[in-house]
Each structure stands twice: as structure tokens, then as C-alpha cells.
C-alpha positions in Angstrom: 106.6 52.5 169.3 106.2 53.1 165.6 102.9 53.5 163.6 104.0 51.7 160.3 101.1 53.2 158.5 102.2 56.8 159.3 105.7 56.2 160.2 105.1 58.2 163.3 107.3 57.3 166.4 105.9 57.5 170.0 108.5 57.2 172.6 107.6 56.1 176.2 109.6 56.7 179.2 110.1 54.1 182.1 106.6 54.8 183.6 105.0 55.0 180.2 106.5 51.9 179.4 105.2 50.1 182.5 101.6 51.5 181.9 101.8 50.1 178.4 103.0 46.8 179.7 100.2 46.5 182.2 97.6 47.6 179.6 98.3 45.0 177.1 98.7 42.4 179.7 95.4 43.0 181.7 92.0 42.2 180.8 90.9 45.8 181.2 92.1 49.3 181.5 90.6 49.3 185.0 92.6 46.3 186.0 95.7 48.0 184.7 94.7 51.1 186.7 94.5 49.2 190.1 97.8 47.4 189.8 99.6 50.6 188.8 98.3 52.0 192.1 99.7 49.1 193.9 103.2 49.7 192.0 103.3 53.4 192.4 103.3 55.8 195.2 100.9 58.3 193.4 97.3 60.0 194.1 94.7 58.0 192.4 93.4 60.8 190.6 96.7 61.8 189.2 97.4 58.4 187.9 93.8 58.1 186.3 94.6 61.4 184.7 98.0 60.4 183.4 96.8 57.0 182.4 93.9 58.5 180.5 96.4 60.9 178.9 98.6 58.2 177.5 95.6 56.2 176.1 94.3 59.2 174.4 97.7 60.0 172.8 97.9 56.5 171.6 94.7 56.5 170.1 95.2 59.8 168.6 98.6 58.5 167.0 96.6 55.4 165.5 98.6 53.0 167.8 95.8 51.7 170.1 92.1 51.1 169.7 89.9 50.9 172.8 86.6 48.8 172.8 83.9 48.3 175.4 84.7 45.3 177.7 81.5 43.4 176.4 82.5 43.7 172.5 82.4 40.1 171.0 80.2 38.6 173.9 76.9 37.2 173.3 75.2 40.2 175.0 76.9 42.6 172.5 75.8 40.9 169.6 
């Protein structure tokens, strides 16, 4: 992935790519996490840690913004 503003490149391996695919295709981080648990033979806490690390790096690189689930709903306004 490339941040066009900073021209910083961020490479993903096969697992990181799958995490990214599920993150952008799921309604929430938690639902992506649950799907990853089904797909990968991994301890839940290790997966959660790895997923949070990826999210943190993407945010730090300016490639991702994370918002609370209720942003844009009537309750959040």
C-alpha cells in the first residue's frame, strides 16, 4: 500500500493481506477478527495482538482511520 501524501510504502505479507481484506470488507474490526479466527489456526489472544499491531501501524502510517461504530448514527449526533 502507498500513502500518496507521504509517498511511504507499506508492504503486507499473505496474512496481513488477508487481514486487510477482511477489515475493509467487514462491518467492524470485531467481525473481521471473528472471521480470522475461523480461517487461521491461531490462539485468539495472539491473533488479537497481531491484528491490533497491524491496525496501529496502518494508522501511524496514515493509511487508515478508525472510528467508533456509532459515528454517523442518530445516537452519535
